[in-house]
C-alpha positions as CSV (number, residue, x, y, z in Angstrom):
1,X,0.0,0.0,0.0
2,X,1.3,3.4,-0.9
3,X,1.4,5.8,2.0
4,X,-0.6,9.0,2.2
5,X,-0.3,12.1,4.3
6,X,-3.3,12.9,6.4
7,X,-2.8,15.9,8.6
8,X,0.9,15.2,8.8
9,X,0.4,11.6,9.7
10,X,1.6,8.7,7.4
11,X,-0.5,5.7,6.9
12,X,0.9,2.2,7.6
13,X,3.2,0.6,5.1
14,X,2.8,-3.2,4.9
15,X,6.5,-4.0,4.6
16,X,6.1,-7.7,5.5
17,X,3.2,-8.0,3.0
18,X,5.3,-6.4,0.2
19,X,8.3,-8.6,1.1
20,X,6.2,-11.8,1.0
21,X,4.6,-10.8,-2.3
22,X,8.1,-10.4,-3.8
23,X,9.3,-13.6,-2.1
24,X,12.3,-11.8,-0.7
25,X,13.9,-12.7,2.5
26,X,14.6,-10.1,5.2
27,X,18.3,-10.2,4.3
28,X,17.7,-9.3,0.7
29,X,15.4,-6.4,1.7
30,X,18.0,-5.2,4.1
31,X,20.6,-5.2,1.4
32,X,18.3,-3.2,-0.9
33,X,17.7,-0.7,1.9
34,X,21.3,-0.5,3.1
35,X,20.4,-1.6,6.6
36,X,20.9,-4.8,8.6
37,X,18.3,-7.6,8.9
38,X,17.3,-6.7,12.5
39,X,16.3,-3.2,11.2
40,X,14.0,-4.8,8.7
41,X,12.5,-7.0,11.4
42,X,11.9,-3.9,13.6
43,X,10.3,-2.1,10.6
44,X,8.0,-5.1,10.0
45,X,7.1,-5.0,13.7
46,X,5.8,-1.5,13.5
47,X,8.9,0.8,13.7
48,X,8.1,4.0,11.8
49,X,9.6,4.0,8.4
50,X,10.6,7.4,7.0
51,X,13.2,9.3,5.1
52,X,15.4,7.5,2.5
53,X,14.2,4.1,3.6
54,X,10.5,5.1,2.9
55,X,11.4,6.5,-0.5
56,X,13.3,3.3,-1.4
57,X,10.3,1.2,-0.3
58,X,7.9,3.3,-2.4
59,X,10.2,2.8,-5.4
60,X,10.3,-1.0,-4.6
61,X,6.4,-1.1,-4.3
62,X,6.1,0.6,-7.7
63,X,8.6,-1.8,-9.2
64,X,6.7,-4.7,-7.7
65,X,3.5,-3.5,-9.4
66,X,5.5,-3.4,-12.8
67,X,7.1,-6.7,-12.2
68,X,10.6,-5.2,-12.2
69,X,11.5,-5.3,-8.4
70,X,14.1,-8.1,-8.9
71,X,16.1,-5.7,-11.1
72,X,16.5,-3.3,-8.2
73,X,18.3,-5.8,-6.0
74,X,19.2,-9.1,-7.7
75,X,19.2,-12.2,-5.5
76,X,22.6,-13.3,-4.5
77,X,23.0,-17.1,-4.3
78,X,24.2,-18.4,-1.0
79,X,27.9,-19.3,-1.0
80,X,28.6,-23.0,-1.5
81,X,30.2,-24.7,1.4
């Protein structure tokens, strides 16, 4: 869901829903946002998302609707052991 301003308040951004729709793990979303996985977890638990992270997520949501989200942050295969 895209956020909207209502009297200076932002509506909720369903980060976990977007991530699940994209079939991205928290680690991949963290890499896209330039944060660590625990920050993504806190965001999914209700921490307010604002500033550059919010703008990146709006871009990611738009890309998801166009089917181009994977181009923004290609999946990195796990290293073979």
